[in-house]
C-alpha positions as CSV (number, residue, x, y, z in Angstrom):
1,M,28.9,-6.9,10.4
2,H,29.6,-9.1,7.7
3,H,27.2,-9.5,5.0
4,Q,26.4,-12.9,5.2
5,D,24.7,-11.8,8.9
6,R,22.5,-9.4,8.3
7,L,18.7,-9.7,7.3
8,V,16.8,-7.7,5.6
9,L,12.6,-7.1,5.2
10,L,11.4,-6.3,2.2
11,T,7.4,-5.3,1.5
12,N,5.0,-3.0,-0.9
13,D,1.8,-2.0,-1.7
14,D,1.5,-3.3,-5.0
15,G,1.6,-6.7,-4.6
16,V,3.0,-9.7,-3.8
17,R,4.4,-10.7,-7.1
18,A,4.8,-6.8,-8.2
19,E,7.6,-6.5,-11.1
20,G,9.4,-4.0,-8.4
21,L,9.6,-6.0,-5.4
22,L,11.3,-8.7,-7.5
23,A,14.0,-6.3,-9.0
24,L,14.6,-5.3,-5.7
25,K,14.8,-8.2,-4.3
26,E,17.3,-9.6,-6.7
27,A,19.5,-6.1,-5.7
28,L,20.0,-6.6,-1.9
29,S,20.6,-10.3,-2.1
30,G,24.5,-9.3,-1.6
31,W,23.3,-7.1,1.6
32,G,21.7,-10.1,3.0
33,R,19.4,-12.5,3.6
34,V,16.3,-11.4,2.1
35,F,12.6,-12.4,4.0
36,V,9.7,-10.8,1.2
37,V,6.3,-10.3,3.1
38,A,4.5,-7.9,1.3
39,P,0.4,-8.5,0.3
40,A,-1.3,-10.6,-1.7
41,E,-3.3,-8.2,-3.6
42,E,-2.7,-3.9,-4.6
43,N,-2.7,-1.9,-1.4
44,S,-2.6,1.2,-3.0
45,A,-3.4,4.9,-0.7
46,V,-4.0,2.0,2.4
47,S,-1.2,4.7,4.7
48,Q,-0.5,2.9,7.0
49,A,-3.8,1.2,8.1
50,L,-3.8,-1.7,10.0
51,T,-6.2,-5.1,9.8
52,I,-8.1,-5.4,12.9
53,H,-11.7,-6.3,11.9
54,R,-11.1,-9.8,10.0
55,P,-8.7,-12.4,10.0
56,L,-4.8,-12.3,8.2
57,R,-4.0,-15.3,6.5
58,T,-0.4,-15.8,4.6
59,F,1.0,-18.5,2.1
60,K,4.3,-18.8,1.2
61,V,5.0,-17.8,-2.5
62,A,8.8,-19.0,-2.6
63,E,11.9,-19.5,-0.1
64,D,11.6,-16.8,2.2
65,H,9.0,-15.0,0.0
66,Y,5.9,-14.6,1.6
67,A,2.0,-13.0,1.0
68,L,0.1,-12.0,3.7
69,T,-3.9,-11.1,3.1
70,G,-2.9,-7.7,4.7
71,T,-1.9,-3.9,4.1
72,P,1.8,-3.0,4.3
73,A,2.0,-2.2,7.4
74,D,0.5,-5.5,8.9
75,C,3.2,-7.0,6.4
76,V,6.1,-5.3,8.9
77,I,4.1,-6.3,11.8
78,F,3.5,-10.1,11.2
79,A,7.0,-10.3,10.0
80,L,8.6,-8.8,12.9
81,R,6.0,-10.8,15.8
82,K,5.1,-14.3,13.9
83,L,7.6,-15.0,10.9
84,L,11.2,-13.4,10.7
85,P,13.6,-15.7,13.1
86,R,14.6,-12.2,14.7
87,L,14.8,-8.5,14.1
88,P,15.7,-7.4,10.5
89,D,18.8,-5.1,10.3
90,L,16.7,-2.9,7.9
91,V,13.3,-2.8,5.7
92,V,12.8,-1.6,2.5
93,S,9.3,-1.1,1.0
94,G,9.1,-0.7,-2.8
95,I,9.7,-0.6,-5.2
96,N,6.6,1.4,-5.7
97,H,5.3,1.5,-9.5
98,G,4.6,5.3,-9.5
99,P,5.7,8.3,-7.1
100,N,5.3,9.1,-3.8
101,L,6.3,12.7,-3.9
102,G,4.9,15.7,-1.9
103,D,2.2,15.0,0.1
104,D,1.7,11.9,-1.4
105,I,3.5,10.3,0.9
106,I,-0.1,10.5,3.8
107,Y,-1.4,8.3,1.5
108,S,1.1,6.1,0.3
109,G,1.1,2.5,1.4
110,T,5.0,2.1,0.3
111,V,5.9,4.8,2.9
112,A,3.6,3.8,5.4
113,G,5.3,0.3,5.1
114,A,9.5,2.2,5.9
115,R,7.9,3.7,8.8
116,E,6.1,1.4,10.2
117,A,9.6,-0.3,10.6
118,V,10.7,3.0,12.4
119,I,8.3,2.8,14.4
120,H,9.6,-0.6,15.8
121,R,13.0,0.8,15.7
122,I,14.6,-0.4,12.8
123,P,15.8,1.3,10.0
124,A,13.6,1.9,6.8
125,A,14.0,3.5,3.7
126,A,10.8,3.5,0.5
127,A,11.9,3.4,-3.3
128,S,9.3,4.4,-5.8
129,S,9.4,5.1,-9.7
130,V,9.0,7.8,-11.1
131,G,8.3,7.6,-14.8
132,S,5.1,7.5,-17.4
133,Q,2.2,5.2,-17.2
134,G,4.4,2.8,-19.7
135,E,6.5,0.1,-18.8
136,F,9.1,1.2,-16.2
137,N,12.8,-0.5,-16.1
138,F,13.2,-1.5,-12.5
139,G,16.3,-2.5,-13.2
140,P,18.8,0.3,-12.6
141,A,16.2,1.5,-10.6
142,S,17.1,-0.9,-7.8
143,G,20.8,-0.9,-8.2
144,F,20.2,2.4,-7.3
145,V,18.2,2.0,-4.2
146,R,21.3,-0.8,-2.9
147,R,23.7,1.8,-4.0
148,I,22.2,4.1,-1.3
149,I,22.3,2.2,1.3
150,D,24.9,0.7,0.8
151,E,26.5,5.0,1.3
152,L,24.6,5.8,3.5
153,F,23.5,2.6,6.3
154,P,23.0,2.9,8.9
155,F,20.4,5.7,9.2
156,P,20.2,8.2,12.3
157,E,17.8,6.6,15.0
158,G,13.8,7.7,14.4
159,T,14.5,8.8,10.2
160,F,13.5,6.6,7.4
161,L,14.5,7.5,3.7
162,N,12.2,8.5,1.0
163,I,13.9,7.8,-2.1
164,N,12.2,8.3,-5.6
165,I,14.4,7.7,-9.2
166,P,13.2,9.1,-12.6
167,E,12.8,6.8,-15.7
168,G,16.3,6.2,-17.3
169,N,19.8,5.8,-16.3
170,P,19.8,8.5,-13.7
171,V,23.8,9.3,-12.4
172,A,23.6,11.1,-9.3
173,Y,21.5,12.0,-6.6
174,R,20.6,14.7,-4.0
175,F,18.6,14.7,-0.5
176,T,16.1,17.2,-1.2
177,R,12.9,18.1,1.3
178,Q,9.6,16.9,1.5
179,G,7.9,19.6,-1.6
180,S,4.5,20.1,-1.7
181,K,1.3,20.0,-4.2
182,A,-1.8,22.4,-5.1
183,A,-4.3,19.6,-4.1
184,E,-6.7,19.1,-7.5
185,G,-9.1,16.7,-8.3
186,S,-12.9,15.5,-8.8
187,I,-15.5,13.1,-7.9
188,E,-17.1,10.8,-10.9
189,E,-20.5,9.9,-10.5
190,K,-22.4,6.8,-12.4
191,R,-25.5,4.9,-12.2
192,D,-25.4,0.8,-11.4
193,P,-27.9,-0.9,-13.4
194,R,-30.5,-0.7,-10.6
195,G,-30.6,3.3,-10.9
196,R,-28.0,4.0,-7.9
197,S,-25.6,6.4,-7.8
198,Y,-22.4,5.2,-6.7
199,Y,-19.1,7.2,-6.9
200,W,-15.6,7.3,-8.1
201,I,-12.4,9.7,-6.3
202,A,-11.5,10.5,-9.9
203,R,-7.6,11.0,-10.9
204,D,-5.7,13.2,-8.9
205,E,-5.1,16.6,-10.9
206,S,-3.2,17.9,-8.5
207,E,-0.4,20.6,-9.3
208,W,3.4,19.9,-8.3
209,T,4.7,22.9,-6.5
210,V,8.5,23.0,-7.7
211,E,10.7,24.7,-5.2
212,A,14.1,24.3,-4.7
213,D,15.8,21.8,-2.3
214,T,11.9,20.2,-3.2
215,D,11.7,15.8,-3.8
216,F,9.7,17.8,-7.0
217,E,12.6,19.7,-8.0
218,A,15.1,16.8,-8.0
219,I,12.7,14.4,-10.2
220,R,12.3,17.2,-12.7
221,A,16.2,17.4,-12.9
222,G,16.6,14.2,-13.8
223,E,17.9,13.0,-9.9
224,V,17.3,10.7,-7.4
225,S,15.5,12.2,-4.6
226,V,16.7,11.1,-1.5
227,T,13.9,12.4,1.6
228,P,15.0,11.7,4.9
229,L,11.7,11.5,7.0
230,Q,11.1,11.7,10.7
231,R,8.9,9.3,13.0
232,D,8.6,12.6,15.6
233,Q,5.6,15.2,13.8
234,T,5.7,17.3,15.7
235,D,6.2,20.8,14.7
236,Y,8.6,22.0,17.0
237,S,8.4,26.1,16.0
238,S,4.9,26.4,16.3
239,L,5.2,24.3,19.9
240,A,8.2,27.2,20.7
241,S,5.7,29.3,19.8
242,Y,3.1,28.7,21.8
243,K,5.1,27.8,25.2
244,K,6.5,31.1,24.9
245,H,3.0,32.1,24.4
246,R,1.8,31.0,27.8
247,G,5.2,31.5,29.2
248,E,6.1,28.3,29.4
249,S,9.4,26.9,28.7
250,C,10.1,24.4,25.8
251,L,13.0,22.1,24.4
252,N,12.8,23.5,20.6
253,R,14.2,21.1,18.3
254,G,13.7,22.5,15.4
């Protein structure tokens, strides 16, 4: 398919005017026609939530660029079912301002945007930045996402890519598995002017578990991490074990 015939949908969870989203839009403009449908406001850590108890509203930001008063998953569904002239060839979510490594992919609205696309049988990737709390240069990061898409597209059916890009100017990427962390954190209790308690989930103080072949290890080495994730979350090894225990047959895909 010629690039002029390709259609790509971009979304994120940082909001419709986020720097990482705009950089990705520019980097992919030569890959195909780019549509953006992104949350009107930040929707970090909403995972794959859908808005079902209030109406959604949309407004046009620029040509082929729209904001939706919903979550990243809402944005993908709205684009596919209502806005786009046809189903896109690719959905990319990001570039998130902050990492989505290891167990954090469960919470991530960025990753959920890509996962929602795969549920609709559309190839997808999520991209996130890994850096300090200060500024991040999304120019090289967006160029690296474009490089990965050029080299790896089309992706296997049912699989989407979780891409994490360290700060600086990385020159290589490696394929990784999802890592894990030792979860730590706290709840902060405060008082409102009427003396009633309210609570904040405090800063995540979890520690990375830097094991071989993990996304954490790649980032520690200054390389881009590319983790293939799958829509099917079945633990086939355990399924086979349980079925064997009961004398049932099982197709082991693990």
